[in-house]
C-alpha positions, 0 to 999 in steps of 0.5 A, a space after each residue: 758524890 758527884 762534883 756536879 751534884 752541888 745541891 749540898 744540904 747543911 748536914 752534908 757540909 757539916 759531915 765533910 767539915 767534921 771528916 776534915 777536922 778529925 783527919 790526921 796527916 797520912 803516915 809516911 808511904 801512905 797516900 792522902 785521902 781524896 779531896 772531898 767536895 767541901 775541900 774542892 769548893 774551897 780550893 776553887 775559891 782560892 782562884 779569886 786571890 791567887 794564880 796557882 801557876 805561880 806557886 809550886 815546887 821550889 817556891 811553894 813556901 812563898 804562897 799566901 798564908 791562906 794556902 798554908 793555913 788551908 793545907 794545915 786544916 786539910 792535913 795536906 801539903 801546900 803543894 797539894 792545894 795548888 795542884 788541885 787548883 791546876 786540876 780544876 782549871 784544866 791546866 793538867 790535861 790528865 786530871 779527872 774530867 769531873 774537876 774541870 767540869 766543876 770549874 766550868 759549871 761554877 763559871 756558868 753559875 757564878 752566884 751559886 758559889 757565893 751561896 756554897 762558900 757562905 754555907 761552908 764558912 757558916 757551918 764551920 763556925 757552928 762547929 767551933 772551927 775558927 778563923 785561925 783554923 779555917 780563914 774566911 779568905 774571901 771576907 764573906 762573914 765580915 761584910 754584907 756584900 759578896 766579897 768574891 765579886 770580880 773587880 776590874 771587869 770594865 777593862 775587858 771587852 763586853 763581848 765574850 767573842 772578843 774576850 775569847 779571841 786568841 784563846 781558840 787553841 786553848 779551848 780546842 785542847 781543853 775540849 779534846 782532853 775533857 769533852 766538856 762541850 763548846 758551851 762549858 769549855 768557853 765558860 771555863 776559859 772565859 772565867 779563867 780570863 776574868 779571874 786573871 783580870 780580877 787578880 791583876 786589878 787587886 794587885 794594882 790597887 795594892 801596889 798603888 797603896 789603895 789610893 788614887 795615883 792622880 789625886 790621893 783619894 783613899 776610901 780606906 774605911 770602905 769595902 775593897 770592892 766599893 767601886 770607888 777605886 778602879 784599876 786599869 791597864 795603861 796599855 789596854 788589855 785588848 792590845 796587850 799580850 798575855 804577860 802584859 795583861 797581868 803585869 802590875 807595872 801595866 796598871 794604875 789605880 784611880 778614882 772613877 773620874 781620873 780613871 775615866 780621864 786617863 782611859 780616854 786620853 785626857 790625862 797621861 804620864 811621862 817617863 818621869 811620872 809627871 801628869 799631863 793634861 790634854 789641851 782640851 782638858 786644860 781649856 775645860 778647866 777654865 771654861 766648864 763649871 766644876 771641872 777645875 775642882 777635879 782637874 785643877 789643883 786637886 790633880 797631883 803634879 806627878 803620880 802618887 805612889 808608895 815608896 815601895 811600889 813597882 812603878 809603871 814601866 816606861 814602855 806602857 807609859 810611852 804607848 799611852 802617850 803615843 796612842 791614847 793621849 789626846 795631845 
């Protein structure tokens, strides 16, 4: 079956799952069987929660548990899972063209993957393949919302042209290696950027204890993607380099009100993690109805961070004070 033939029937999905479930680990000296379409689609879903470039070789043992569980179910090594992901996003330019083609195709039709993933997990449960064997790592079966929606996207430029600025060389290399065409190549690279931002936002929210660092607002009983807690860059994405864009120390989690105030420069944080109001905000607290409620005593004197959190790096805070804070 072609990877681009994604109109999978429930029976085809059941057949793939049954083949996996009955599979044995290959004997020494024997090659593993090719990934079937269901395995490949599940590997694509892992991009929502991990960066495959971070795991491989000597540190593969540090990969998240869901990678190890999937590998055991597939009767493969954890390294083969992350290697498959690298094939899918075009990082390995000698991989088969159909793999980045699949990634690009799904990137151009994001709602398609949600339906495929849900059908795969639902079919698995009908075969008595439980959570311990095949985890619902995107949480789709535990809630009504599509848990694979990307978060943190409001921190990125609205224009795709602006978003892809600086990625021209990568797009040229991908087009040369796989000949996907300009449109799919752009979709592939854009999706990689958006997934990277999504993983950054998740890491920042986790690092900040899933609560607002400015007031302690903690919607812990609500879905993780409720939108009531946001993660933004301290030094904005647009002026950060590739490493700064994914550095958890360049992010803070906040409720929407305090997130907006920080992004717009009405709040800043000094090198000792003390929170400062701009002069204009201080005046608004006194003059404007309701502002005191959010920016008076509710505002913590200093950042509220868990004891084991990675604190914001001084260079990012300095950039915010010097370039964004309204003084």
